[in-house]
C-alpha positions in Angstrom: -24.4 0.4 -66.6 -21.9 3.2 -65.1 -24.2 3.7 -61.7 -25.4 0.0 -61.7 -21.6 -1.0 -61.8 -20.8 1.4 -59.3 -23.3 0.5 -56.9 -22.5 -3.4 -57.1 -19.4 -2.3 -56.4 -19.9 -0.3 -53.5 -22.9 -3.5 -52.4 -19.8 -5.6 -53.2 -17.8 -3.7 -50.6 -20.5 -3.3 -47.9 -21.1 -7.0 -48.2 -17.7 -7.9 -47.2 -17.8 -5.1 -44.7 -20.7 -6.4 -43.0 -18.7 -10.3 -43.1 -15.7 -9.2 -42.3 -16.8 -6.7 -39.3 -17.8 -10.2 -37.0 -14.7 -11.7 -37.4 -12.7 -8.2 -36.6 -14.8 -8.2 -33.7 -13.6 -11.7 -32.0 -10.5 -11.0 -33.0 -10.0 -8.4 -31.6 -11.5 -9.4 -27.7 -9.6 -12.8 -28.3 -6.4 -10.4 -27.6 -8.1 -8.3 -25.0 -8.7 -11.5 -23.2 -5.2 -13.0 -23.8 -3.8 -9.4 -22.4 -5.7 -9.5 -19.7 -5.2 -12.7 -18.1 -2.9 -12.2 -15.0 0.7 -13.0 -14.7 1.7 -15.2 -12.2 3.3 -12.7 -9.5 6.7 -13.8 -8.6 6.6 -16.4 -5.5 9.5 -15.1 -3.5 7.5 -10.7 -3.5 4.5 -12.7 -2.6 3.5 -12.7 1.3 4.2 -16.5 2.1 3.2 -15.9 6.0 0.4 -13.5 8.0 2.2 -10.5 9.7 0.3 -7.7 11.4 1.4 -4.1 10.8 1.3 -1.5 13.5 0.5 2.4 12.3 1.6 5.4 15.0 1.3 8.6 13.9 2.0 12.1 15.2 2.6 15.8 15.1 6.0 17.8 16.4 7.6 20.9 15.3 9.3 21.2 12.2 12.0 22.7 14.7 12.2 20.1 17.0 11.8 17.5 14.5 15.5 16.4 14.4 15.3 15.9 18.3 12.1 14.0 18.4 13.6 11.4 15.3 16.8 11.2 17.8 14.7 10.6 20.6 12.3 8.5 19.0 15.6 6.0 17.9 16.3 5.4 21.0 13.4 5.1 22.9 11.0 3.9 21.1 12.5 2.1 17.5 15.2 0.5 18.9 12.9 -1.7 22.7 10.2 -2.0 19.3 12.6 -4.3 17.4 14.1 -5.9 20.4 10.2 -7.4 21.4 10.1 -11.2 20.5 7.4 -11.7 17.1 8.8 -7.9 16.2 9.3 -8.2 12.2 10.7 -4.5 11.9 10.0 -0.9 11.3 9.5 2.1 9.0 10.3 5.2 10.1 8.3 7.8 6.9 8.5 11.2 8.2 6.8 14.4 6.3 7.8 17.9 6.7 4.5 20.5 6.3 5.8 24.2 7.0 6.5 24.2 10.3 4.7 21.2 11.3 6.5 17.7 11.2 4.5 14.3 11.1 6.5 11.1 12.1 4.3 7.7 10.9 5.8 4.5 12.7 4.9 1.3 11.0 6.1 -1.9 13.2 5.6 -5.1 11.7 4.4 -8.0 13.9 3.7 -11.9 14.0 0.5 -11.8 15.5 -1.4 -9.9 17.7 -0.6 -11.3 20.5 3.4 -11.0 19.6 1.8 -6.5 20.1 -0.2 -7.9 23.4 2.9 -8.8 24.8 3.9 -5.1 24.8 0.7 -3.1 24.5 -1.5 -5.1 27.2 -5.3 -6.6 25.9 -5.6 -3.4 24.5 -2.6 -2.5 22.0 -5.5 0.1 19.5 -4.0 1.4 22.8 -1.7 4.1 22.6 1.9 3.3 24.5 2.9 7.3 24.5 7.2 7.1 25.3 7.9 9.5 28.4 8.7 12.5 27.0 6.2 12.3 23.8 4.5 15.5 25.8 7.4 17.6 25.3 7.3 17.2 21.5 4.1 15.8 20.4 0.8 18.6 19.2 -2.1 16.7 19.9 -0.5 13.3 20.7 -2.5 10.7 19.3 -4.7 8.4 21.4 -5.1 5.3 19.3 -3.1 3.3 17.2 -4.1 1.5 13.6 -3.7 -2.4 12.7 -3.2 -3.8 9.6 -2.6 -7.1 8.1 -0.3 -7.5 5.6 -1.8 -8.6 2.3 1.8 -8.3 0.2 4.8 -6.6 0.7 6.3 -6.2 -3.1 9.8 -4.0 -1.9 12.5 -5.3 -4.3 
């Protein structure tokens, strides 16, 4: 009799577990579904108009990096910022031992605005007059990207 009651208890426990398992699976799926829903972004942080990013990259000796940066600001960045259709510029610098890399990202209203200063071939680098004094293996191509999101704070 004791064995039968133990067997019966185990059987009832299994039956309850099996009947609860599908319910817990449904509950878990609902929780995952709720947590996977996207949260609407702040409308102020989404891109409301089309913007084109023009990205140039150059490398100089670290010993000349500060001098080149000053030259880049005076001869290049100020000129870019004064061109109609320019929306701003960022200059990034990465020091890697003896070499220092610069990346300039300029933002534009359109590719047509870029053509006004770069000409029809907007992918071609427009070097500054003294770039050859500073740059190691000057690049010959500039890249352009459509900015899909600018969410800087």
